[in-house]
Backbone atoms as SQL, in Angstrom:
CREATE TABLE atoms (id INTEGER PRIMARY KEY, chain TEXT, resi INTEGER, resn TEXT, atom TEXT, x REAL, y REAL, z REAL);
INSERT INTO atoms VALUES
  (1, 'A', 1, 'UNK', 'N', 39.355, -163.934, 15.357),
  (2, 'A', 1, 'UNK', 'CA', 38.498, -163.954, 16.520),
  (3, 'A', 1, 'UNK', 'C', 37.967, -165.374, 16.708),
  (4, 'A', 2, 'UNK', 'N', 37.978, -165.827, 17.927),
  (5, 'A', 2, 'UNK', 'CA', 37.502, -167.155, 18.261),
  (6, 'A', 2, 'UNK', 'C', 35.972, -167.176, 18.153),
  (7, 'A', 3, 'UNK', 'N', 35.420, -168.132, 17.435),
  (8, 'A', 3, 'UNK', 'CA', 33.970, -168.190, 17.246),
  (9, 'A', 3, 'UNK', 'C', 33.252, -168.623, 18.512),
  (10, 'A', 4, 'UNK', 'N', 33.973, -169.315, 19.402),
  (11, 'A', 4, 'UNK', 'CA', 33.336, -169.772, 20.629),
  (12, 'A', 4, 'UNK', 'C', 33.097, -168.611, 21.601),
  (13, 'A', 5, 'UNK', 'N', 34.049, -167.691, 21.650),
  (14, 'A', 5, 'UNK', 'CA', 33.906, -166.580, 22.589),
  (15, 'A', 5, 'UNK', 'C', 33.191, -165.393, 21.957),
  (16, 'A', 6, 'UNK', 'N', 33.371, -165.191, 20.671),
  (17, 'A', 6, 'UNK', 'CA', 32.726, -164.050, 20.027),
  (18, 'A', 6, 'UNK', 'C', 33.333, -162.747, 20.470),
  (19, 'A', 7, 'UNK', 'N', 32.652, -161.662, 20.180),
  (20, 'A', 7, 'UNK', 'CA', 33.196, -160.350, 20.529),
  (21, 'A', 7, 'UNK', 'C', 32.835, -159.915, 21.934),
  (22, 'A', 8, 'UNK', 'N', 32.018, -160.640, 22.654),
  (23, 'A', 8, 'UNK', 'CA', 31.574, -160.253, 23.985),
  (24, 'A', 8, 'UNK', 'C', 32.307, -160.971, 25.110),
  (25, 'A', 9, 'UNK', 'N', 33.356, -161.702, 24.811),
  (26, 'A', 9, 'UNK', 'CA', 34.107, -162.391, 25.850),
  (27, 'A', 9, 'UNK', 'C', 33.776, -163.862, 25.883),
  (28, 'A', 10, 'UNK', 'N', 34.095, -164.500, 26.976),
  (29, 'A', 10, 'UNK', 'CA', 33.922, -165.954, 27.083),
  (30, 'A', 10, 'UNK', 'C', 32.446, -166.309, 27.242),
  (31, 'A', 11, 'UNK', 'N', 32.071, -167.542, 26.857),
  (32, 'A', 11, 'UNK', 'CA', 30.693, -167.978, 27.060),
  (33, 'A', 11, 'UNK', 'C', 30.321, -167.972, 28.546),
  (34, 'A', 12, 'UNK', 'N', 31.291, -168.281, 29.411),
  (35, 'A', 12, 'UNK', 'CA', 31.013, -168.273, 30.848),
  (36, 'A', 12, 'UNK', 'C', 30.697, -166.863, 31.316),
  (37, 'A', 13, 'UNK', 'N', 31.422, -165.889, 30.770),
  (38, 'A', 13, 'UNK', 'CA', 31.154, -164.501, 31.122),
  (39, 'A', 13, 'UNK', 'C', 29.754, -164.086, 30.716),
  (40, 'A', 14, 'UNK', 'N', 29.341, -164.486, 29.533),
  (41, 'A', 14, 'UNK', 'CA', 27.997, -164.167, 29.060),
  (42, 'A', 14, 'UNK', 'C', 26.947, -164.875, 29.920),
  (43, 'A', 15, 'UNK', 'N', 27.228, -166.105, 30.329),
  (44, 'A', 15, 'UNK', 'CA', 26.304, -166.852, 31.183),
  (45, 'A', 15, 'UNK', 'C', 26.147, -166.149, 32.527),
  (46, 'A', 16, 'UNK', 'N', 27.261, -165.745, 33.121),
  (47, 'A', 16, 'UNK', 'CA', 27.206, -165.028, 34.400),
  (48, 'A', 16, 'UNK', 'C', 26.409, -163.744, 34.270),
  (49, 'A', 17, 'UNK', 'N', 26.649, -162.988, 33.213),
  (50, 'A', 17, 'UNK', 'CA', 25.935, -161.724, 33.019),
  (51, 'A', 17, 'UNK', 'C', 24.443, -161.968, 32.811),
  (52, 'A', 18, 'UNK', 'N', 24.093, -163.007, 32.055),
  (53, 'A', 18, 'UNK', 'CA', 22.692, -163.338, 31.818),
  (54, 'A', 18, 'UNK', 'C', 22.008, -163.723, 33.134),
  (55, 'A', 19, 'UNK', 'N', 22.658, -164.587, 33.928),
  (56, 'A', 19, 'UNK', 'CA', 22.070, -165.014, 35.196),
  (57, 'A', 19, 'UNK', 'C', 21.964, -163.847, 36.183),
  (58, 'A', 20, 'UNK', 'N', 22.952, -162.953, 36.170),
  (59, 'A', 20, 'UNK', 'CA', 22.905, -161.798, 37.046),
  (60, 'A', 20, 'UNK', 'C', 21.719, -160.911, 36.688),
  (61, 'A', 21, 'UNK', 'N', 21.473, -160.738, 35.391),
  (62, 'A', 21, 'UNK', 'CA', 20.357, -159.912, 34.940),
  (63, 'A', 21, 'UNK', 'C', 19.027, -160.576, 35.289),
  (64, 'A', 22, 'UNK', 'N', 18.919, -161.873, 35.063),
  (65, 'A', 22, 'UNK', 'CA', 17.670, -162.595, 35.318),
  (66, 'A', 22, 'UNK', 'C', 17.331, -162.684, 36.798),
  (67, 'A', 23, 'UNK', 'N', 18.333, -162.696, 37.658),
  (68, 'A', 23, 'UNK', 'CA', 18.083, -162.828, 39.097),
  (69, 'A', 23, 'UNK', 'C', 18.161, -161.485, 39.810),
  (70, 'A', 24, 'UNK', 'N', 18.156, -160.395, 39.042),
  (71, 'A', 24, 'UNK', 'CA', 18.227, -159.041, 39.595),
  (72, 'A', 24, 'UNK', 'C', 19.413, -158.878, 40.538),
  (73, 'A', 25, 'UNK', 'N', 20.565, -159.401, 40.122),
  (74, 'A', 25, 'UNK', 'CA', 21.794, -159.250, 40.886),
  (75, 'A', 25, 'UNK', 'C', 22.023, -160.320, 41.928),
  (76, 'A', 26, 'UNK', 'N', 21.119, -161.287, 42.033),
  (77, 'A', 26, 'UNK', 'CA', 21.266, -162.360, 43.019),
  (78, 'A', 26, 'UNK', 'C', 22.496, -163.206, 42.758),
  (79, 'A', 27, 'UNK', 'N', 22.857, -163.338, 41.497),
  (80, 'A', 27, 'UNK', 'CA', 24.075, -164.041, 41.109),
  (81, 'A', 27, 'UNK', 'C', 25.042, -162.990, 40.585),
  (82, 'A', 28, 'UNK', 'N', 26.201, -162.916, 41.181),
  (83, 'A', 28, 'UNK', 'CA', 27.189, -161.901, 40.799),
  (84, 'A', 28, 'UNK', 'C', 27.783, -162.238, 39.439),
  (85, 'A', 29, 'UNK', 'N', 27.861, -161.245, 38.552),
  (86, 'A', 29, 'UNK', 'CA', 28.398, -161.519, 37.213),
  (87, 'A', 29, 'UNK', 'C', 29.903, -161.320, 37.118),
  (88, 'A', 30, 'UNK', 'N', 30.526, -160.821, 38.174),
  (89, 'A', 30, 'UNK', 'CA', 31.974, -160.642, 38.145),
  (90, 'A', 30, 'UNK', 'C', 32.680, -161.947, 38.477),
  (91, 'A', 31, 'UNK', 'N', 33.762, -162.207, 37.791),
  (92, 'A', 31, 'UNK', 'CA', 34.569, -163.381, 38.123),
  (93, 'A', 31, 'UNK', 'C', 35.405, -163.067, 39.360),
  (94, 'A', 32, 'UNK', 'N', 35.990, -164.090, 39.935),
  (95, 'A', 32, 'UNK', 'CA', 36.840, -163.881, 41.104),
  (96, 'A', 32, 'UNK', 'C', 38.005, -162.960, 40.767),
  (97, 'A', 33, 'UNK', 'N', 38.558, -163.125, 39.587),
  (98, 'A', 33, 'UNK', 'CA', 39.691, -162.300, 39.157),
  (99, 'A', 33, 'UNK', 'C', 39.267, -160.831, 39.065),
  (100, 'A', 34, 'UNK', 'N', 38.088, -160.572, 38.501),
  (101, 'A', 34, 'UNK', 'CA', 37.592, -159.202, 38.388),
  (102, 'A', 34, 'UNK', 'C', 37.282, -158.627, 39.770),
  (103, 'A', 35, 'UNK', 'N', 36.728, -159.451, 40.647),
  (104, 'A', 35, 'UNK', 'CA', 36.378, -159.003, 41.989),
  (105, 'A', 35, 'UNK', 'C', 37.636, -158.645, 42.781),
  (106, 'A', 36, 'UNK', 'N', 38.677, -159.455, 42.666),
  (107, 'A', 36, 'UNK', 'CA', 39.935, -159.185, 43.372),
  (108, 'A', 36, 'UNK', 'C', 40.579, -157.914, 42.828),
  (109, 'A', 37, 'UNK', 'N', 40.555, -157.740, 41.513),
  (110, 'A', 37, 'UNK', 'CA', 41.144, -156.540, 40.910),
  (111, 'A', 37, 'UNK', 'C', 40.406, -155.289, 41.373),
  (112, 'A', 38, 'UNK', 'N', 39.085, -155.347, 41.434),
  (113, 'A', 38, 'UNK', 'CA', 38.293, -154.192, 41.883),
  (114, 'A', 38, 'UNK', 'C', 38.583, -153.886, 43.349),
  (115, 'A', 39, 'UNK', 'N', 38.656, -154.921, 44.165),
  (116, 'A', 39, 'UNK', 'CA', 38.950, -154.739, 45.576),
  (117, 'A', 39, 'UNK', 'C', 40.331, -154.112, 45.771),
  (118, 'A', 40, 'UNK', 'N', 41.301, -154.576, 45.007),
  (119, 'A', 40, 'UNK', 'CA', 42.661, -154.013, 45.103),
  (120, 'A', 40, 'UNK', 'C', 42.664, -152.548, 44.684),
  (121, 'A', 41, 'UNK', 'N', 41.938, -152.227, 43.632),
  (122, 'A', 41, 'UNK', 'CA', 41.877, -150.843, 43.151),
  (123, 'A', 41, 'UNK', 'C', 41.229, -149.938, 44.202),
  (124, 'A', 42, 'UNK', 'N', 40.120, -150.391, 44.800),
  (125, 'A', 42, 'UNK', 'CA', 39.453, -149.590, 45.820),
  (126, 'A', 42, 'UNK', 'C', 40.313, -149.429, 47.066),
  (127, 'A', 43, 'UNK', 'N', 41.034, -150.489, 47.435),
  (128, 'A', 43, 'UNK', 'CA', 41.930, -150.408, 48.583),
  (129, 'A', 43, 'UNK', 'C', 43.048, -149.405, 48.330),
  (130, 'A', 44, 'UNK', 'N', 43.589, -149.421, 47.121),
  (131, 'A', 44, 'UNK', 'CA', 44.660, -148.488, 46.761),
  (132, 'A', 44, 'UNK', 'C', 44.156, -147.050, 46.820),
  (133, 'A', 45, 'UNK', 'N', 42.942, -146.812, 46.321),
  (134, 'A', 45, 'UNK', 'CA', 42.369, -145.468, 46.356),
  (135, 'A', 45, 'UNK', 'C', 42.132, -145.017, 47.797),
  (136, 'A', 46, 'UNK', 'N', 41.614, -145.911, 48.630),
  (137, 'A', 46, 'UNK', 'CA', 41.356, -145.571, 50.031),
  (138, 'A', 46, 'UNK', 'C', 42.661, -145.278, 50.773),
  (139, 'A', 47, 'UNK', 'N', 43.695, -146.048, 50.477),
  (140, 'A', 47, 'UNK', 'CA', 44.999, -145.830, 51.106),
  (141, 'A', 47, 'UNK', 'C', 45.569, -144.476, 50.713),
  (142, 'A', 48, 'UNK', 'N', 45.448, -144.141, 49.435),
  (143, 'A', 48, 'UNK', 'CA', 45.944, -142.856, 48.955),
  (144, 'A', 48, 'UNK', 'C', 45.192, -141.703, 49.632),
  (145, 'A', 49, 'UNK', 'N', 43.864, -141.836, 49.733),
  (146, 'A', 49, 'UNK', 'CA', 43.052, -140.802, 50.370),
  (147, 'A', 49, 'UNK', 'C', 43.409, -140.675, 51.848),
  (148, 'A', 50, 'UNK', 'N', 43.582, -141.817, 52.509),
  (149, 'A', 50, 'UNK', 'CA', 43.944, -141.823, 53.920),
  (150, 'A', 50, 'UNK', 'C', 45.304, -141.156, 54.138),
  (151, 'A', 51, 'UNK', 'N', 46.248, -141.420, 53.247),
  (152, 'A', 51, 'UNK', 'CA', 47.570, -140.803, 53.343),
  (153, 'A', 51, 'UNK', 'C', 47.500, -139.294, 53.236),
  (154, 'A', 52, 'UNK', 'N', 46.656, -138.793, 52.332),
  (155, 'A', 52, 'UNK', 'CA', 46.500, -137.340, 52.186),
  (156, 'A', 52, 'UNK', 'C', 45.874, -136.744, 53.444),
  (157, 'A', 53, 'UNK', 'N', 44.875, -137.436, 54.002),
  (158, 'A', 53, 'UNK', 'CA', 44.241, -136.945, 55.221),
  (159, 'A', 53, 'UNK', 'C', 45.227, -136.947, 56.382),
  (160, 'A', 54, 'UNK', 'N', 46.043, -138.000, 56.484),
  (161, 'A', 54, 'UNK', 'CA', 47.038, -138.055, 57.554),
  (162, 'A', 54, 'UNK', 'C', 48.073, -136.946, 57.415),
  (163, 'A', 55, 'UNK', 'N', 48.472, -136.648, 56.181),
  (164, 'A', 55, 'UNK', 'CA', 49.434, -135.572, 55.958),
  (165, 'A', 55, 'UNK', 'C', 48.843, -134.230, 56.380),
  (166, 'A', 56, 'UNK', 'N', 47.562, -134.004, 56.067),
  (167, 'A', 56, 'UNK', 'CA', 46.896, -132.765, 56.461),
  (168, 'A', 56, 'UNK', 'C', 46.810, -132.662, 57.982),
  (169, 'A', 57, 'UNK', 'N', 46.452, -133.753, 58.649),
  (170, 'A', 57, 'UNK', 'CA', 46.386, -133.744, 60.112),
  (171, 'A', 57, 'UNK', 'C', 47.756, -133.478, 60.732),
  (172, 'A', 58, 'UNK', 'N', 48.789, -134.052, 60.152),
  (173, 'A', 58, 'UNK', 'CA', 50.141, -133.842, 60.659),
  (174, 'A', 58, 'UNK', 'C', 50.546, -132.380, 60.524),
  (175, 'A', 59, 'UNK', 'N', 50.219, -131.760, 59.371),
  (176, 'A', 59, 'UNK', 'CA', 50.513, -130.338, 59.196),
  (177, 'A', 59, 'UNK', 'C', 49.786, -129.490, 60.242),
  (178, 'A', 60, 'UNK', 'N', 48.505, -129.812, 60.473),
  (179, 'A', 60, 'UNK', 'CA', 47.734, -129.058, 61.460),
  (180, 'A', 60, 'UNK', 'C', 48.309, -129.231, 62.865),
  (181, 'A', 61, 'UNK', 'N', 48.726, -130.452, 63.203),
  (182, 'A', 61, 'UNK', 'CA', 49.322, -130.684, 64.512),
  (183, 'A', 61, 'UNK', 'C', 50.634, -129.924, 64.661),
  (184, 'A', 62, 'UNK', 'N', 51.459, -129.930, 63.610),
  (185, 'A', 62, 'UNK', 'CA', 52.725, -129.189, 63.665),
  (186, 'A', 62, 'UNK', 'C', 52.473, -127.696, 63.827),
  (187, 'A', 63, 'UNK', 'N', 51.475, -127.173, 63.116),
  (188, 'A', 63, 'UNK', 'CA', 51.141, -125.753, 63.256),
  (189, 'A', 63, 'UNK', 'C', 50.685, -125.451, 64.678),
  (190, 'A', 64, 'UNK', 'N', 49.878, -126.338, 65.264),
  (191, 'A', 64, 'UNK', 'CA', 49.400, -126.133, 66.633),
  (192, 'A', 64, 'UNK', 'C', 50.567, -126.163, 67.622),
  (193, 'A', 65, 'UNK', 'N', 51.490, -127.093, 67.418),
  (194, 'A', 65, 'UNK', 'CA', 52.655, -127.179, 68.303),
  (195, 'A', 65, 'UNK', 'C', 53.508, -125.926, 68.182),
  (196, 'A', 66, 'UNK', 'N', 53.740, -125.478, 66.965),
  (197, 'A', 66, 'UNK', 'CA', 54.533, -124.263, 66.770),
  (198, 'A', 66, 'UNK', 'C', 53.825, -123.054, 67.387),
  (199, 'A', 67, 'UNK', 'N', 52.505, -123.004, 67.253),
  (200, 'A', 67, 'UNK', 'CA', 51.745, -121.905, 67.846),
  (201, 'A', 67, 'UNK', 'C', 51.863, -121.947, 69.366),
  (202, 'A', 68, 'UNK', 'N', 51.727, -123.153, 69.947),
  (203, 'A', 68, 'UNK', 'CA', 51.842, -123.279, 71.394),
  (204, 'A', 68, 'UNK', 'C', 53.246, -122.905, 71.868),
  (205, 'A', 69, 'UNK', 'N', 54.264, -123.312, 71.137),
  (206, 'A', 69, 'UNK', 'CA', 55.635, -122.950, 71.508),
  (207, 'A', 69, 'UNK', 'C', 55.808, -121.446, 71.454),
  (208, 'A', 70, 'UNK', 'N', 55.216, -120.823, 70.467),
  (209, 'A', 70, 'UNK', 'CA', 55.297, -119.368, 70.365),
  (210, 'A', 70, 'UNK', 'C', 54.568, -118.682, 71.504),
  (211, 'A', 71, 'UNK', 'N', 53.441, -119.257, 71.936),
  (212, 'A', 71, 'UNK', 'CA', 52.684, -118.649, 73.025),
  (213, 'A', 71, 'UNK', 'C', 53.451, -118.760, 74.334),
  (214, 'A', 72, 'UNK', 'N', 54.227, -119.826, 74.505),
  (215, 'A', 72, 'UNK', 'CA', 55.013, -119.992, 75.731),
  (216, 'A', 72, 'UNK', 'C', 56.126, -118.953, 75.780),
  (217, 'A', 73, 'UNK', 'N', 56.796, -118.718, 74.654),
  (218, 'A', 73, 'UNK', 'CA', 57.884, -117.748, 74.621),
  (219, 'A', 73, 'UNK', 'C', 57.386, -116.335, 74.380),
  (220, 'A', 74, 'UNK', 'N', 56.118, -116.188, 74.049),
  (221, 'A', 74, 'UNK', 'CA', 55.572, -114.855, 73.792),
  (222, 'A', 74, 'UNK', 'C', 55.524, -114.519, 72.320),
  (223, 'A', 75, 'UNK', 'N', 56.210, -115.278, 71.484),
  (224, 'A', 75, 'UNK', 'CA', 56.219, -115.033, 70.041),
  (225, 'A', 75, 'UNK', 'C', 56.102, -116.354, 69.287),
  (226, 'A', 76, 'UNK', 'N', 55.363, -116.334, 68.184),
  (227, 'A', 76, 'UNK', 'CA', 55.336, -117.536, 67.339),
  (228, 'A', 76, 'UNK', 'C', 56.706, -117.760, 66.717),
  (229, 'A', 77, 'UNK', 'N', 56.975, -118.992, 66.357),
  (230, 'A', 77, 'UNK', 'CA', 58.282, -119.311, 65.790),
  (231, 'A', 77, 'UNK', 'C', 58.315, -119.198, 64.274),
  (232, 'A', 78, 'UNK', 'N', 57.144, -119.266, 63.627),
  (233, 'A', 78, 'UNK', 'CA', 57.104, -119.194, 62.167),
  (234, 'A', 78, 'UNK', 'C', 56.148, -118.098, 61.729),
  (235, 'A', 79, 'UNK', 'N', 56.387, -117.584, 60.536),
  (236, 'A', 79, 'UNK', 'CA', 55.505, -116.560, 59.986),
  (237, 'A', 79, 'UNK', 'C', 54.131, -117.155, 59.733),
  (238, 'A', 80, 'UNK', 'N', 53.099, -116.342, 59.972),
  (239, 'A', 80, 'UNK', 'CA', 51.743, -116.805, 59.723),
  (240, 'A', 80, 'UNK', 'C', 50.729, -115.933, 60.429),
  (241, 'A', 81, 'UNK', 'N', 49.458, -116.242, 60.213),
  (242, 'A', 81, 'UNK', 'CA', 48.352, -115.529, 60.860),
  (243, 'A', 81, 'UNK', 'C', 48.122, -116.109, 62.251),
  (244, 'A', 82, 'UNK', 'N', 48.028, -115.210, 63.246),
  (245, 'A', 82, 'UNK', 'CA', 47.793, -115.620, 64.619),
  (246, 'A', 82, 'UNK', 'C', 46.779, -114.662, 65.236),
  (247, 'A', 83, 'UNK', 'N', 46.110, -115.090, 66.320),
  (248, 'A', 83, 'UNK', 'CA', 45.196, -114.160, 67.001),
  (249, 'A', 83, 'UNK', 'C', 45.949, -112.898, 67.424),
  (250, 'A', 84, 'UNK', 'N', 45.261, -111.787, 67.374),
  (251, 'A', 84, 'UNK', 'CA', 45.880, -110.497, 67.709),
  (252, 'A', 84, 'UNK', 'C', 46.494, -110.568, 69.107),
  (253, 'A', 85, 'UNK', 'N', 47.811, -110.337, 69.232),
  (254, 'A', 85, 'UNK', 'CA', 48.455, -110.440, 70.547),
  (255, 'A', 85, 'UNK', 'C', 48.002, -109.341, 71.516),
  (256, 'A', 86, 'UNK', 'N', 47.430, -108.258, 70.976),
  (257, 'A', 86, 'UNK', 'CA', 46.938, -107.178, 71.837),
  (258, 'A', 86, 'UNK', 'C', 45.518, -107.445, 72.312),
  (259, 'A', 87, 'UNK', 'N', 44.948, -108.581, 71.906),
  (260, 'A', 87, 'UNK', 'CA', 43.607, -108.940, 72.345),
  (261, 'A', 87, 'UNK', 'C', 42.506, -108.369, 71.469),
  (262, 'A', 88, 'UNK', 'N', 42.869, -107.726, 70.374),
  (263, 'A', 88, 'UNK', 'CA', 41.863, -107.158, 69.470),
  (264, 'A', 88, 'UNK', 'C', 41.157, -108.236, 68.674),
  (265, 'A', 89, 'UNK', 'N', 40.072, -107.847, 67.984),
  (266, 'A', 89, 'UNK', 'CA', 39.364, -108.836, 67.170),
  (267, 'A', 89, 'UNK', 'C', 40.189, -109.210, 65.935),
  (268, 'A', 90, 'UNK', 'N', 40.020, -110.395, 65.474),
  (269, 'A', 90, 'UNK', 'CA', 40.701, -110.823, 64.258),
  (270, 'A', 90, 'UNK', 'C', 42.095, -111.361, 64.513),
  (271, 'A', 91, 'UNK', 'N', 42.853, -111.379, 63.421),
  (272, 'A', 91, 'UNK', 'CA', 44.202, -111.932, 63.463),
  (273, 'A', 91, 'UNK', 'C', 45.201, -110.925, 62.929),
  (274, 'A', 92, 'UNK', 'N', 46.460, -111.153, 63.261),
  (275, 'A', 92, 'UNK', 'CA', 47.547, -110.342, 62.713),
  (276, 'A', 92, 'UNK', 'C', 48.610, -111.274, 62.164),
  (277, 'A', 93, 'UNK', 'N', 49.387, -110.759, 61.218),
  (278, 'A', 93, 'UNK', 'CA', 50.439, -111.531, 60.570),
  (279, 'A', 93, 'UNK', 'C', 51.735, -111.354, 61.347),
  (280, 'A', 94, 'UNK', 'N', 52.364, -112.487, 61.684),
  (281, 'A', 94, 'UNK', 'CA', 53.681, -112.468, 62.320),
  (282, 'A', 94, 'UNK', 'C', 54.696, -112.746, 61.234),
  (283, 'A', 95, 'UNK', 'N', 55.616, -111.818, 60.973),
  (284, 'A', 95, 'UNK', 'CA', 56.600, -111.969, 59.903),
  (285, 'A', 95, 'UNK', 'C', 57.756, -112.870, 60.302),
  (286, 'A', 96, 'UNK', 'N', 57.832, -113.180, 61.563),
  (287, 'A', 96, 'UNK', 'CA', 58.963, -113.920, 62.096),
  (288, 'A', 96, 'UNK', 'C', 59.819, -112.998, 62.940),
  (289, 'A', 97, 'UNK', 'N', 59.585, -111.666, 62.767),
  (290, 'A', 97, 'UNK', 'CA', 60.317, -110.661, 63.544),
  (291, 'A', 97, 'UNK', 'C', 59.391, -109.653, 64.213),
  (292, 'A', 98, 'UNK', 'N', 58.280, -109.321, 63.522),
  (293, 'A', 98, 'UNK', 'CA', 57.366, -108.322, 64.088),
  (294, 'A', 98, 'UNK', 'C', 55.940, -108.597, 63.638),
  (295, 'A', 99, 'UNK', 'N', 54.989, -107.975, 64.362),
  (296, 'A', 99, 'UNK', 'CA', 53.581, -108.096, 64.033),
  (297, 'A', 99, 'UNK', 'C', 53.195, -107.026, 63.025),
  (298, 'A', 100, 'UNK', 'N', 52.432, -107.398, 62.016),
  (299, 'A', 100, 'UNK', 'CA', 51.901, -106.433, 61.039),
  (300, 'A', 100, 'UNK', 'C', 50.425, -106.758, 60.801),
  (301, 'A', 101, 'UNK', 'N', 49.685, -105.771, 60.258),
  (302, 'A', 101, 'UNK', 'CA', 48.266, -105.990, 60.013),
  (303, 'A', 101, 'UNK', 'C', 47.988, -106.643, 58.669),
  (304, 'A', 102, 'UNK', 'N', 48.939, -106.557, 57.756),
  (305, 'A', 102, 'UNK', 'CA', 48.792, -107.190, 56.435),
  (306, 'A', 102, 'UNK', 'C', 49.959, -108.111, 56.183),
  (307, 'A', 103, 'UNK', 'N', 49.676, -109.116, 55.393),
  (308, 'A', 103, 'UNK', 'CA', 50.759, -110.025, 55.009),
  (309, 'A', 103, 'UNK', 'C', 51.686, -109.301, 54.056),
  (310, 'A', 104, 'UNK', 'N', 52.999, -109.323, 54.326),
  (311, 'A', 104, 'UNK', 'CA', 53.938, -108.609, 53.423),
  (312, 'A', 104, 'UNK', 'C', 54.040, -109.270, 52.064);
């Protein structure tokens, strides 16, 4: 172990941390390298979250389009829960061929 750096890292790192503590955060204790790495990590997380949200929105839009196409032809195109075609309360399951009250 280098005696100049010790077990707590570089002397500059310790100086930055000391000044940050003494100035109540007025001086940032992160180095530029640490700041860039943190920013990249947060950007990657935000991108991943945004991608999941976009995928969910795309699924919802596709379901809406399929539902609208089914309403134009009188029948949905895919199996799923839809408003009761007889106008009753609630929803009914479309199997792809017929309406049923329970999911098969």
